[in-house]
C-alpha positions as MATLAB code, in Angstrom:
seq = 'MGFIAARRAEKTAESEFDAFEIVAAQVVDVIATAGVVLDLDNNVVRASPGAIQFGLVQNRRLIHAALVNLADRAKESSGAVQEDVLLETGLRKDQIFVHARAARFGERYVMLLVDDRTESRKLEETRRDFVANVSHELKTPIGAIGLLAEAIAGATDDPEMVEKFTESLQKEALRLGNLVQELIQLSRVQGAKLSETSSEVDLAAVISDAVERNQLVAEQHNIKLAANATPGTKIFADYEMLVTAVRNLIENAIVYSEQHSQVGVGLRVIDSVAEITVTDSGIGIPESEQERIFERFYRVDPSRSRETGGTGLGSSIVKHAAANHRGEVKIFSKEGVGSTFTLRLPIDNQGA';
ca = [
       1.075   10.371   48.133;
      -0.733   12.454   45.541;
       2.505   13.194   43.674;
       3.510    9.522   43.610;
       0.084    8.485   42.357;
       0.239   11.092   39.614;
       3.664    9.872   38.471;
       2.406    6.283   38.439;
      -0.577    7.309   36.326;
       1.701    9.213   33.948;
       4.045    6.223   33.566;
       1.078    3.934   32.988;
      -0.220    6.250   30.240;
       3.220    6.365   28.633;
       3.440    2.579   28.780;
       0.019    2.211   27.223;
       0.996    4.748   24.557;
       4.151    2.779   23.700;
       2.230   -0.510   23.623;
      -0.395    1.003   21.352;
       2.278    2.273   18.953;
       3.824   -1.199   18.854;
       0.457   -2.765   18.040;
      -0.114   -0.196   15.304;
       3.290   -0.974   13.807;
       2.645   -4.722   13.897;
      -0.748   -4.353   12.222;
       0.704   -2.304    9.374;
       3.630   -4.686    8.875;
       1.479   -7.795    8.401;
      -1.320   -6.450    6.226;
      -1.159   -7.447    2.540;
      -2.170   -4.038    1.230;
      -0.400   -0.718    1.606;
      -0.946    0.635    5.092;
      -0.012    3.802    6.954;
      -0.492    4.840   10.578;
      -0.680    8.606   11.158;
      -0.788   10.689   14.267;
      -3.322   13.491   14.578;
      -0.896   15.936   12.937;
      -0.667   13.627    9.890;
       2.892   12.595   10.664;
       3.566    9.037    9.495;
       4.178    6.823   12.512;
       4.457    3.620   10.489;
       4.267    2.696    6.799;
       4.113   -0.778    5.287;
       6.456   -1.852    2.455;
       3.493   -1.594    0.089;
       2.987    2.053    1.014;
       6.653    2.764    0.292;
       6.444    0.873   -3.010;
       3.407    2.880   -4.120;
       5.223    6.101   -3.253;
       2.575    7.202   -0.739;
       5.047    8.471    1.877;
       7.944   10.903    1.716;
       9.818   12.398    4.666;
       7.281   10.859    7.050;
       4.389   12.652    5.354;
       1.646   11.524    3.004;
       2.366   13.107   -0.381;
      -1.076   12.725   -1.972;
      -3.597   15.411   -1.061;
      -6.538   13.076   -1.641;
      -5.225   10.642    0.988;
      -4.487   13.451    3.451;
      -8.047   14.677    2.996;
      -9.376   11.176    3.632;
      -7.335   10.910    6.851;
      -8.645   14.299    8.015;
     -12.227   13.170    7.392;
     -11.576   10.007    9.402;
     -10.554   12.082   12.447;
     -14.029   13.644   12.522;
     -15.916   10.421   11.834;
     -17.067    7.767   14.251;
     -16.483    5.058   11.653;
     -14.326    4.314    8.620;
     -14.411    6.539    5.547;
     -13.467    5.255    2.117;
     -12.970    6.501   -1.409;
     -11.721    5.410   -4.837;
      -8.731    7.554   -5.798;
      -6.586    7.955   -8.912;
      -2.970    8.628   -7.894;
       0.183    9.544   -9.800;
       3.336    7.887   -8.576;
       7.008    7.527   -9.481;
       9.234    9.599  -11.711;
       7.101    8.846  -14.769;
       3.924    9.863  -12.928;
       2.362    6.464  -13.590;
      -1.314    6.376  -12.678;
      -2.603    3.828  -10.195;
      -6.222    3.387   -9.203;
      -6.698    2.588   -5.520;
      -9.436    2.047   -2.990;
      -8.496    3.871    0.233;
     -10.025    3.433    3.698;
      -9.223    5.449    6.812;
     -10.407    5.196   10.426;
      -9.473    6.394   13.895;
      -7.118    3.943   15.604;
      -7.432    4.647   19.291;
      -7.328    8.249   20.478;
      -4.062    9.348   18.899;
      -3.872    7.654   15.512;
      -5.491    7.218   12.111;
      -5.085    3.972   10.163;
      -5.047    4.325    6.348;
      -5.336    1.203    4.160;
      -4.842    1.378    0.403;
      -5.765   -1.417   -2.050;
      -4.324   -1.312   -5.568;
      -7.237   -1.790   -7.989;
      -5.322   -0.784  -11.129;
      -5.348   -4.223  -12.764;
      -8.973   -4.936  -11.916;
      -9.949   -1.565  -13.374;
      -7.984   -2.299  -16.544;
      -9.742   -5.650  -16.802;
     -13.107   -3.974  -16.387;
     -12.249   -1.416  -19.078;
     -11.094   -4.245  -21.348;
     -14.351   -6.096  -20.711;
     -16.401   -3.002  -21.569;
     -14.379   -2.398  -24.725;
     -14.762   -6.029  -25.707;
     -18.532   -5.953  -25.245;
     -18.731   -2.710  -27.243;
     -16.592   -4.197  -30.023;
     -18.633   -7.397  -30.125;
     -21.848   -5.392  -30.310;
     -20.454   -3.364  -33.206;
     -19.165   -6.433  -35.041;
     -22.483   -8.265  -34.662;
     -24.566   -5.306  -35.787;
     -23.000   -5.258  -39.257;
     -23.939   -8.769  -40.461;
     -27.226   -8.799  -38.555;
     -28.249   -5.467  -40.081;
     -27.197   -6.641  -43.551;
     -29.181   -9.867  -43.173;
     -32.288   -7.882  -42.217;
     -31.949   -5.531  -45.182;
     -31.286   -8.361  -47.619;
     -34.303  -10.290  -46.362;
     -36.469   -7.221  -47.006;
     -34.912   -6.810  -50.459;
     -35.670  -10.429  -51.345;
     -39.257  -10.055  -50.170;
     -39.657   -6.992  -52.389;
     -38.109   -8.589  -55.471;
     -40.148  -11.780  -55.798;
     -41.022  -10.873  -59.401;
     -37.356  -10.504  -60.363;
     -35.585  -13.904  -60.140;
     -32.212  -12.419  -61.093;
     -32.265   -9.931  -58.198;
     -33.544  -12.596  -55.815;
     -30.579  -14.777  -56.727;
     -28.170  -11.866  -56.233;
     -29.641  -10.925  -52.847;
     -29.668  -14.570  -51.775;
     -25.940  -14.921  -52.481;
     -25.243  -11.819  -50.404;
     -27.499  -13.145  -47.647;
     -25.579  -16.412  -47.523;
     -22.300  -14.497  -47.369;
     -23.458  -12.382  -44.411;
     -24.855  -15.466  -42.645;
     -21.474  -17.165  -43.054;
     -19.730  -14.083  -41.708;
     -22.028  -14.043  -38.680;
     -21.476  -17.749  -38.107;
     -17.687  -17.310  -38.266;
     -17.823  -14.465  -35.770;
     -19.915  -16.439  -33.281;
     -17.658  -19.490  -33.688;
     -14.495  -17.487  -33.051;
     -16.048  -15.741  -30.055;
     -16.735  -19.193  -28.623;
     -13.141  -20.238  -29.355;
     -11.744  -17.085  -27.761;
     -13.899  -17.608  -24.680;
     -12.666  -21.176  -24.444;
      -8.955  -20.355  -24.636;
      -9.331  -17.490  -22.146;
     -11.100  -19.658  -19.599;
      -9.244  -22.915  -20.232;
      -8.016  -25.196  -17.443;
      -5.258  -27.150  -19.125;
      -4.863  -29.448  -16.147;
      -8.256  -30.918  -17.067;
      -7.970  -30.934  -20.878;
      -4.313  -31.714  -21.599;
      -2.619  -34.919  -22.695;
       0.545  -35.902  -24.521;
       0.331  -34.373  -27.988;
       2.487  -34.947  -31.074;
       2.949  -31.549  -32.721;
       3.294  -33.142  -36.164;
      -0.266  -34.438  -35.761;
      -1.420  -30.954  -34.714;
       0.079  -29.463  -37.865;
      -1.341  -32.194  -40.107;
      -4.831  -31.673  -38.671;
      -4.611  -27.866  -38.988;
      -3.434  -28.123  -42.606;
      -6.252  -30.543  -43.477;
      -8.861  -28.187  -42.014;
      -7.567  -25.425  -44.319;
      -7.397  -27.406  -47.543;
     -10.755  -26.188  -48.828;
      -9.931  -22.539  -48.085;
      -6.549  -22.961  -49.777;
      -8.151  -24.452  -52.887;
     -10.657  -21.596  -53.037;
      -7.781  -19.092  -53.032;
      -5.552  -21.169  -55.338;
      -2.928  -21.440  -52.599;
      -0.610  -24.420  -52.191;
      -0.076  -25.679  -48.638;
       3.304  -27.272  -47.901;
       3.932  -28.855  -44.501;
       7.214  -30.215  -43.150;
       6.820  -31.769  -39.706;
       8.515  -34.981  -38.579;
       6.528  -36.949  -35.944;
       8.019  -37.354  -32.485;
       8.029  -33.863  -30.982;
       5.608  -34.217  -28.098;
       4.393  -31.865  -25.393;
       1.701  -31.949  -22.711;
      -1.037  -29.780  -24.194;
      -4.667  -29.246  -25.121;
      -4.745  -30.818  -28.591;
      -7.835  -29.027  -29.917;
      -6.618  -25.645  -28.676;
      -3.285  -26.007  -30.457;
      -4.964  -27.193  -33.658;
      -7.225  -24.133  -33.528;
      -4.224  -21.838  -33.041;
      -2.227  -23.322  -35.936;
      -5.336  -23.454  -38.129;
      -5.891  -19.732  -37.532;
      -2.288  -18.923  -38.447;
      -2.573  -20.917  -41.680;
      -5.959  -19.420  -42.553;
      -4.647  -15.879  -42.058;
      -1.642  -16.688  -44.233;
      -3.933  -17.969  -46.995;
      -6.275  -14.983  -46.822;
      -3.463  -12.432  -46.995;
      -1.538  -14.174  -49.785;
      -1.855  -13.636  -53.495;
      -3.381  -16.404  -55.605;
      -1.104  -19.172  -56.939;
       1.406  -18.604  -54.140;
       2.418  -20.985  -51.344;
       1.991  -21.150  -47.569;
       4.567  -23.225  -45.725;
       4.213  -24.819  -42.297;
       7.260  -26.142  -40.467;
       8.306  -27.632  -37.140;
      11.695  -27.537  -35.441;
      13.134  -27.803  -31.928;
      15.656  -25.290  -30.580;
      16.925  -25.496  -26.975;
      13.928  -27.519  -25.721;
      11.478  -25.161  -27.414;
       9.244  -26.412  -30.223;
       8.710  -23.831  -32.964;
       5.801  -24.095  -35.378;
       6.292  -21.639  -38.237;
       3.722  -20.493  -40.784;
       5.225  -18.566  -43.692;
       3.525  -16.795  -46.584;
       4.612  -14.552  -49.432;
       1.646  -12.220  -49.085;
       1.126   -8.517  -48.611;
       3.108   -8.315  -45.361;
       2.341   -6.233  -42.285;
       3.631   -2.663  -41.787;
       6.095   -2.443  -38.891;
       3.958    0.236  -37.256;
       1.043   -2.207  -37.035;
       2.839   -5.381  -35.984;
       2.426   -4.724  -32.247;
      -1.356   -4.477  -32.712;
      -1.788   -7.610  -34.767;
      -2.845   -9.676  -31.725;
      -5.521   -7.243  -30.537;
      -9.097   -8.440  -30.687;
     -10.919   -7.385  -33.879;
      -7.811   -5.739  -35.306;
      -7.436   -6.176  -39.065;
      -4.405   -5.256  -41.156;
      -6.547   -4.858  -44.287;
     -10.225   -4.244  -43.353;
     -11.393   -4.334  -46.974;
      -9.822   -7.750  -47.532;
     -11.329   -8.995  -44.258;
     -14.798   -7.922  -45.411;
     -14.341   -9.876  -48.613;
     -13.106  -13.010  -46.853;
     -15.349  -12.847  -43.788;
     -12.416  -12.356  -41.421;
     -13.362  -11.490  -37.843;
     -10.080  -10.087  -36.511;
     -10.110  -12.611  -33.654;
      -7.859  -15.322  -35.061;
      -4.535  -13.820  -33.969;
      -5.890  -13.047  -30.500;
      -6.922  -16.695  -30.136;
      -3.389  -17.756  -31.133;
      -1.847  -15.432  -28.538;
      -4.027  -16.768  -25.718;
      -3.467  -20.395  -26.758;
       0.301  -19.816  -26.697;
       0.158  -18.147  -23.272;
      -1.948  -21.016  -21.885;
       0.881  -23.407  -22.811;
       3.556  -21.111  -21.324;
       4.654  -20.195  -24.827;
       4.578  -17.196  -27.112;
       3.906  -16.201  -30.693;
       6.325  -14.043  -32.667;
       6.071  -12.310  -36.013;
       8.533  -11.347  -38.709;
       7.019   -9.460  -41.608;
       7.999   -7.161  -44.440;
       5.594   -5.336  -46.696;
       5.403   -6.805  -50.176;
       7.498   -9.818  -49.158;
       5.362  -11.744  -46.678;
       5.115  -12.809  -43.064;
       6.304  -15.598  -40.795;
       4.432  -16.341  -37.582;
       6.220  -18.570  -35.077;
       4.365  -20.363  -32.302;
       6.986  -21.221  -29.638;
       6.109  -23.871  -27.045;
       8.323  -25.276  -24.278;
       8.654  -29.038  -24.622;
       9.126  -29.658  -20.903;
       5.825  -28.090  -19.846;
       4.133  -30.843  -17.843;
       3.569  -28.251  -15.136;
       1.462  -26.037  -17.398;
];
């Protein structure tokens, strides 16, 4: 009887072991993150598709020492252990930033869960860079305004100097105002909910409005604005956002053009895509810098931007406005010849 009882107990243990392994496999298969179940010798019992995709497992072994170390620590712990880890994966050794958690799973296993935090980390780095850039950009006009105010206070007996300092003060105040305004615009396009702000928009009206808002700037630079847009091309869009985008393209074209030249604005439809083009015969953009033109605060000609009060945010606003409408913005430019920016918007975009 003792032998029979022992065999029954052994079979029961084996059955429980098999059932436990099945449960472990099912848990790993349904989790959204990358998951791995290891035995106490760190052999991989089960790996989720996410774990395979991340390249965490090879030949039934974990291939990242940091994750192996975390699993070993979990074996000695009564609870879960966790750590943020930077991993290299794939043939190109791409870096991914993950949050890894490991814990004992029954008596024979360790469960390892890995969350990909790469994009959230990039967003956080972008946010920090943006705040740093904004702080730097604001310091310049604010510092200049403070110095000019002191200079005016110390030159009350010299009307000519007071007038000179006052003109500079007004220029810096305008620059600061432009920067704040474009920061507000950028914030708006980044956080826009087009489902709440969109309506049927005639793109010819958008162009006409954008051109009108640039007439004064064009006159100041002795630039002729020529628009060619036939009414009737309509899309479902945020009217003010599109006007802001086209206005920024026209303003940049004016600023980077030589006096007594022309900036042209056109509208055409190709394969159900509306294309708004803004063309100038200005200084052009070097090919090496064209990929960076849509970065926040990036300026092709910093000295010219200082003279005109440019913030380096206009092109970034255009890019986000285009993306919000499921479109894109393209550039063709040649140094000494000029540039053409094309805002491409799908006409059938009611689902935007």
